[in-house]
C-alpha positions as CSV (number, residue, x, y, z in Angstrom):
1,X,102.8,85.0,93.7
2,X,101.4,86.3,90.4
3,X,102.5,90.0,89.8
4,X,101.1,92.5,87.4
5,X,104.3,94.4,86.2
6,X,102.9,96.5,83.3
7,X,101.7,99.2,85.9
8,X,102.6,99.9,89.4
9,X,101.7,101.8,92.5
10,X,104.2,104.1,94.2
11,X,105.3,106.1,97.2
12,X,106.8,109.5,96.3
13,X,106.9,110.8,99.9
14,X,110.8,110.9,99.8
15,X,110.9,112.9,96.7
16,X,111.2,116.7,96.5
17,X,108.2,118.7,95.0
18,X,110.1,119.2,91.8
19,X,110.9,115.5,91.5
20,X,107.3,114.6,92.2
21,X,106.2,117.1,89.4
22,X,108.5,115.5,86.9
23,X,107.2,112.0,87.9
24,X,103.6,113.1,87.3
25,X,104.5,114.7,84.0
26,X,106.1,111.5,82.8
27,X,103.5,108.9,84.0
28,X,99.7,108.8,83.5
29,X,97.2,106.6,85.4
30,X,96.9,103.1,84.2
31,X,93.6,102.0,82.7
32,X,94.1,98.3,83.5
33,X,93.9,97.8,87.2
34,X,94.9,95.2,89.8
35,X,91.2,94.4,90.2
36,X,91.0,93.6,86.4
37,X,94.2,91.4,86.7
38,X,92.9,89.6,89.7
39,X,89.6,88.7,87.9
40,X,91.5,87.3,84.9
41,X,93.8,85.2,87.2
42,X,90.7,83.8,89.0
43,X,89.1,83.0,85.7
44,X,92.2,81.3,84.4
45,X,92.7,79.2,87.6
46,X,89.0,78.1,87.6
47,X,89.2,77.2,83.9
48,X,92.3,75.1,84.6
49,X,91.5,73.5,87.9
50,X,87.8,73.8,88.0
51,X,85.6,76.1,90.0
52,X,85.3,73.8,93.0
53,X,89.2,73.6,93.5
54,X,89.6,77.5,93.6
55,X,88.6,79.4,96.8
56,X,89.0,83.2,97.1
57,X,90.6,83.8,100.5
58,X,91.2,87.1,102.2
59,X,94.8,87.6,101.1
60,X,95.2,84.8,98.5
61,X,93.4,82.4,96.1
62,X,93.5,79.0,97.6
63,X,93.8,76.0,95.3
64,X,92.9,72.7,96.8
65,X,95.0,69.6,96.6
66,X,94.4,67.0,93.8
67,X,95.4,63.6,92.9
68,X,98.5,65.0,91.3
69,X,99.2,68.4,92.9
70,X,99.6,69.9,96.4
71,X,97.4,72.6,97.8
72,X,98.7,76.1,96.9
73,X,98.1,79.7,97.8
74,X,98.4,82.3,95.1
75,X,98.8,86.0,95.9
76,X,97.7,88.3,93.1
77,X,99.6,91.5,93.4
78,X,101.1,94.4,91.3
79,X,104.5,96.1,91.3
80,X,105.1,98.8,93.9
81,X,107.8,101.4,93.9
82,X,109.2,103.2,96.9
83,X,110.9,106.1,95.3
84,X,114.3,107.5,96.5
85,X,115.1,109.7,93.5
86,X,113.4,110.8,90.3
87,X,115.1,112.8,87.5
88,X,113.5,111.3,84.5
89,X,112.2,107.9,83.3
90,X,115.8,107.0,82.5
91,X,117.2,108.3,85.7
92,X,115.2,107.1,88.8
93,X,115.9,105.1,92.0
94,X,113.4,103.1,93.9
95,X,113.0,100.1,96.1
96,X,111.0,97.4,94.3
97,X,108.0,95.9,96.2
98,X,104.5,94.5,95.6
99,X,101.0,95.6,96.7
100,X,97.7,93.7,97.0
101,X,94.3,94.2,98.8
102,X,92.5,92.0,101.2
103,X,89.3,90.5,99.9
104,X,87.2,91.2,103.0
105,X,88.3,94.7,104.1
106,X,89.9,95.9,100.9
107,X,92.9,96.8,103.0
108,X,96.1,97.6,101.1
109,X,99.2,95.5,101.9
110,X,102.7,96.5,100.8
111,X,105.6,94.2,101.0
112,X,109.2,93.9,99.7
113,X,109.8,90.2,99.1
114,X,112.8,90.5,96.8
115,X,114.6,92.9,99.2
116,X,113.7,90.6,102.2
117,X,115.3,87.7,100.4
118,X,118.4,89.7,99.3
119,X,118.9,91.0,102.9
120,X,118.6,87.5,104.3
121,X,121.2,86.2,101.8
122,X,123.5,89.0,102.7
123,X,123.1,88.3,106.4
124,X,123.8,84.7,105.9
125,X,127.0,85.6,104.0
126,X,128.1,87.9,106.9
127,X,127.6,85.1,109.4
128,X,129.5,82.5,107.3
129,X,126.3,80.7,106.5
130,X,125.1,80.5,110.1
131,X,122.1,82.9,109.8
132,X,119.6,80.6,108.0
133,X,120.4,77.6,110.3
134,X,119.8,80.0,113.3
135,X,116.5,81.1,112.0
136,X,115.5,77.5,111.6
137,X,116.7,76.7,115.2
138,X,114.7,79.4,116.7
139,X,111.5,78.5,114.7
140,X,111.9,74.9,115.7
141,X,112.2,76.0,119.3
142,X,109.0,78.2,118.9
143,X,107.2,75.0,117.6
144,X,108.5,73.1,120.6
145,X,107.1,75.8,123.0
146,X,103.8,75.7,121.2
147,X,103.5,71.9,121.3
148,X,104.3,72.0,125.0
149,X,101.7,74.8,125.8
150,X,104.4,77.3,126.8
151,X,103.4,79.7,124.0
152,X,100.2,80.7,122.1
153,X,100.3,79.6,118.5
154,X,99.6,83.0,117.2
155,X,102.0,84.9,119.4
156,X,105.0,84.5,117.1
157,X,104.5,83.9,113.3
158,X,107.6,82.7,111.5
159,X,108.0,86.0,109.5
160,X,108.4,88.0,112.7
161,X,110.9,85.6,114.2
162,X,113.1,85.9,111.1
163,X,112.9,89.7,111.3
164,X,113.7,89.6,115.0
165,X,116.8,87.6,114.4
166,X,117.8,89.8,111.4
167,X,118.3,92.7,113.9
168,X,120.8,90.7,116.0
169,X,124.4,91.8,115.2
170,X,126.1,89.3,113.0
171,X,129.0,88.6,115.3
172,X,126.5,87.1,117.8
173,X,125.6,84.3,115.2
174,X,128.4,81.8,115.3
175,X,129.0,78.2,114.2
176,X,128.1,76.5,117.4
177,X,124.3,76.5,117.7
178,X,124.4,76.4,121.6
179,X,126.6,79.4,121.7
180,X,124.4,81.3,119.2
181,X,121.2,80.5,121.1
182,X,122.8,82.0,124.3
183,X,124.3,84.9,122.4
184,X,121.0,85.8,120.7
185,X,119.0,85.6,123.8
186,X,121.4,87.7,125.9
187,X,121.2,90.4,123.2
188,X,117.5,90.4,122.9
189,X,117.1,90.6,126.6
190,X,118.8,93.9,126.7
191,X,118.0,95.4,123.2
192,X,115.6,98.2,122.4
193,X,113.2,96.1,120.4
194,X,111.1,99.1,119.4
195,X,114.0,100.2,117.1
196,X,114.0,96.9,115.1
197,X,113.1,96.8,111.4
198,X,111.7,94.1,109.3
199,X,114.3,92.2,107.2
200,X,113.3,94.2,104.1
201,X,114.4,97.3,106.0
202,X,111.5,99.4,104.6
203,X,109.2,99.3,107.7
204,X,109.5,98.9,111.5
205,X,109.0,95.4,112.9
206,X,106.8,96.7,115.7
207,X,103.7,98.9,115.4
208,X,99.9,99.0,115.1
209,X,99.6,97.7,111.5
210,X,98.3,94.1,111.1
211,X,101.5,93.4,109.3
212,X,103.6,94.4,112.2
213,X,104.3,92.6,115.5
214,X,103.6,93.8,119.0
215,X,106.2,94.2,121.8
216,X,104.1,92.2,124.2
217,X,104.1,89.0,122.1
218,X,107.8,89.5,121.3
219,X,108.8,89.7,125.0
220,X,106.6,86.6,125.7
221,X,108.5,84.8,123.1
222,X,111.8,85.9,124.3
223,X,111.0,85.0,127.9
224,X,109.7,81.5,126.7
225,X,113.0,81.0,124.9
226,X,114.9,81.9,128.0
227,X,112.9,79.5,130.2
228,X,113.5,76.8,127.7
229,X,117.3,77.5,127.7
230,X,117.5,77.5,131.5
231,X,115.4,74.3,132.1
232,X,116.5,72.2,129.0
């Protein structure tokens, strides 16, 4: 990820009208855009790796593998602020995120990777270090189901699985992996999945956006997990 931090996009919807007025009085529109920044990043990568090694993908710039390097995806983005309070430049509260645009549709994508990481670390602490191993266990089980033709490869991306498990109460995630697997599935089987949030806690896990999951695929995954557990 390469982030432009000298300017930012924002969401002011949670601010009062007076706070929004103060914000607009303090900030002016940037003259250096994300598009300018992305062009410079592409030029720099092509100069360094050679034009043939750099491909412009829909969401990232793809650098092919070489004799002394691995293949890599570079997301070019800029800072994004989801405001909670604004009194002045020196007294403001917001959630830090990033924003970028797809190459093909020019569709805006907003994400909160730092908050996602911090919330995952906190969840891992709450579960005495058992959350991250639990995420790996369920991702490995997903791979097993796909390899044995019990689940479509595109039904359950890794990010959605992590977010799904983030919504499981911490007390369900224990030291014994077998107990955890059972506890999690029992909870998910009866949970109101539509109320689940992403691990960043800034958006709903399920919805109509391409960056959200759909309930049909989530229930397919949970059913496949249950069948795996019952027939192991």
